[in-house]
N, C-alpha and C positions, 0 to 999 in steps of 0.2 A: 947825183948832182955835181956839177960844176962849181967853179968857184962864182960866177957870176948868179947863177941860180940860186945860191947859197945865199949871196948877198939882198938878190930880191927877197927870198923868201923871208928873213931877217928883219926887213924892213916893214913887210906886211905882217909880220906875226908882232913885230913890238909897236907899231903904230897904235896912237890911240881913238884914230878914226874906227868907224864900223866897218865888220864886213859885208857883204850881201847876203842876205838869208835866202834869198829868191833869183837864179840865173838861169839866163836861158841862152840858147846857141842856136844861132841860124845858119843851115846848112842849105845843099841844092843838093837833086838826087845825083847830077853829078860829082858830088865830093864824093858820096856813100859808092861810087863805082872804082875809087882808086884804092890802088892795093893797101892792105892795112887800114881801112877808114874806119872799120867797126871797132878795132883794137886802139884806135886814138880816142874813139865815145866812150869806151869803158873807162879810159883813162883819165880823159876829163872829168867823169862823174865821180872818179875817186879823186880826183886833186879837188873838185866843187866842195865834197863833203869835207875832204880835209881842211880845208880853210873856210868853214862855218856856213856852206849851204845847207838849208833844210829842203828846200824844192827847186828840181831842177826841169826846165823846159826843152823842148829840142822843135824845132819848127822845120821842116825839110819840103822846101818847094819843088814842086812835080812840074816838069812841060809835058812828057807822056804820063799819061794816067795808067797807060798800061801796063809801068811799071811799081804801080802802088801794091799788089798783093804780094810781090816778090819784097819789093822794101819793109812792107808790113810783116811778114814773115820772119827776116832777118832781124828786124828790131825787136820783134815779140821775142826772140830765142838770145839776145843780147844778153852776155853775163854782166848784169850791173849789180851794184852794191844796196840797191833798194828795189822796191817793187815797182814795176814799169807799167805805164797804160797807154796803149798806141790807139790811136784814132785817123781815120782815113775820110777823105773827101765827103762821103754820105753821112759820117756817123753823127748822131746827136744826143751818145749817151756822155754824161760827165767825167771827163777823167780827173780823178782826184788824190790818183797816185802820188810817191813823191818825186817819181820821174816820171813826167807826162810828155807823150811824144807825140805830134801832130803831121802826119802826111798829106801834104796837099790838100789840108783843111785851109782856106783863105780865111783871114778876117773877113771880109767884107760878106763871106757866106756864112760864117759864123754868127756875124751879129744879125744878117738876113733872117737868118735861121732863128734866131731868138726874139725877134720882132713878129715875125709869123705865128710863133707860137703865144705871144702874148695878145695877140689878134684874136686868134681862136680861143682862149680865153674868156678876151671881153664879149666876145661875142656869144659865148656859154653864159656867161652871166655869173662866172666863176672870179673875174675880178674887174674892178672900176677902173675905168679911164683916168683917173684922178690920182687912184692910187699907183699909178706908173710911176716910179723913180728910178733912180742908177742902182739901187739896189735891187730891184726887181730884173731888171736888164741882167745885172751881173751873175743873179742866180740860175739864166737859163745858157749863159754859155757853158759852151763844151772844156772851157780852159778857164776856171777861175781865178788864176794865179794872175798878179800884178806882179811882172819881174822889177827887183831892183836894177839889174845889170843884165844887157843885153849885148852879146858878144856875137859879130859878122867876120868871119876870115874871107879873105878875097876880093872884097869889093865894096864899096862904102854904099850899099843899098838894102834897104828891107822887104823889098817888093810888099806882098800882102801879110806881112806877121802880125799878128795879135793887135790889131788896129784900136782896139777900146783899152785892151790891158796894157797895153806897152806906152800910153799916152804921156806918161810921168817917168818913163825908164830912165836911167844910164844908158848910152849908146856907145859901145867901143869897137872902132872897126881897126882892123890891122892886114896888113897887107899880104902877110905870111897865107899862103893857100892850106885848104885841111890838110891835105897829106904831110905837110912840114910842120902841124901844130906839135909845138914839145912844152913840157911845164913851164918853161920861160913864158913862154907868152900868154898863159893862163895867169901868171902871176904879174905879168905887165900889166893887164886887165883888171886885175883886184887892185894892185898898186894905184893905177890912173883913178879909179873906182873912189880909193880913200880919202885920195886929193881933192874931191871934187864936193863942192857945196852944192845939195840936193834944193832945190827949190818948188818941186810939186806944183810948178806953173803958176808961180806967184811972181 
């Protein structure tokens, strides 16, 4: 680490502010085509855990669904410091590993799938309509974790990212492209998070 990186690390470590326990990274399939992209992702996992994250989420937006099987194989084989659960566009199995990765499974589709599941349960008589609340919806989402911090590189838009779960998340955008992400970018995101006053919609 250079001098500036050490300075940032010290500011983060010695701050009285909380560190984010649940961190999400938003990527595109184009990001993962860059040389060294998976090594960068592995490094981000390590940095996040080093600085207090207990759960990590990665959302990969996909334009070409034909790329999903390749991306899924690569991400399932990644050398991660914690167990990984990878889910694709048609998956509805809950992802409860410490590191959860979504490939092309958009927030609208995930929410619609949860609603359809609730409708089937009501129709079958297993659930009363008046019992449907936020908790019942969340129990049927593929990605149950609500991120404290969402980090997006390269552009200030999230597209279809976890529209239910991220409603109260703190968002951090950086102009740095994924291929150029270094530890200082992650530390800047954490430091920015520490300086915010979270309002949870209030």
